[in-house]
N, C-alpha and C positions, 0 to 999 in steps of 0.2 A: 453595406456590410457593417460592421460595426467589429468594429476589434478589444479586443478579449487584454484587460491586465493584466502581465508578465507578476509574476509572484520571485522569492527566490525561496527552491528551498532550506530546506532550513541543515540538512548531512550536507546535500555536498554541497549547496552554495551557485547551481547553477539556476537561470532562469524556467519559471515551466507557468503551461497558461491550467486554468479550470478552479475544480472546490482546495484541491492537496488530497493531502493526509493527516491520520496521527504513529508522527516521526515517536511516541510514547511507548517501551519504560527507556528510548536514548537518549529524546532531546522532548525540549518544548514548540510548536508554531508549528509547519504546515510543510511538508515532504509529497516530495511528485510521486508518482505512482513507482519510474521505478528505481527509488531506492528504497519508499515503501513493500516493492517484491524480492528487491537483494538483502536487505540490511534491515528492515523491521522488522518480514516475519523471519529469517535467519534467526535473532533475536529471542522474538516468543517461539519458534523451535528448542531451546534455548531451554526456555523458563520452563516453558507445557508442561515436558518433566520433573521437574523436579515441587510441579506439583500437587498437594496432595489431594486425594479428592474421592467423597461415599461416591455409592454406587447412585442415585436419586444424579449429584453432578455429573456423574460421567456423558451419561447419553445426551445430558444436555448442556456438556462442554462439549461432543464430538460434533453436533449438530450444527452449534454457533462454531468449529470448527469446519467444517462441509463449506457451507454457505459464505466462508470466507475465503475458503479454498476454494469455490466454484465464483464468485464477484471478481477475488483477482486474476483467473484470465480471463471473464472478461476484459477488464481494465489492461492484460497483458496485451489481447487483442488491439482493444481499440490506445495503446501507447505505440504500439508498429503503425494500425492505421496514420497517427499522427504523427513517424519521425516518415511515413514513406513519402506522407503529401508534399511535408516542407521539403521534399528531395525533392518533387517536381514544381514545385515553386518559383 
C-alpha cells in the first residue's frame, strides 16, 4: 500500500490527503474538504445573491450550483468515512 503525500490546507493549515479544493475567492492554493464545505461555500453563498444575472444565466447558474451541492454532499460523506477510518487505525 502506498501512502499518499500530505498537503497543507491553505485556510486552516491542517494536513490533508487527496486532490484538495480551490479556495478562491478566499485564498490561492488548495484547501481541505472541511474548509471547502464550511468556509469557501459559505463565502460563495454570500457572494451569489449580489451577482446580476439575466434569465439565461440564471438557469445555467442554478444547474451549476445544484451540481456543486451534490458533489459537496458526496465529499462530506467521503470525509466522514475517512475520519472514521483514521479513528479505527
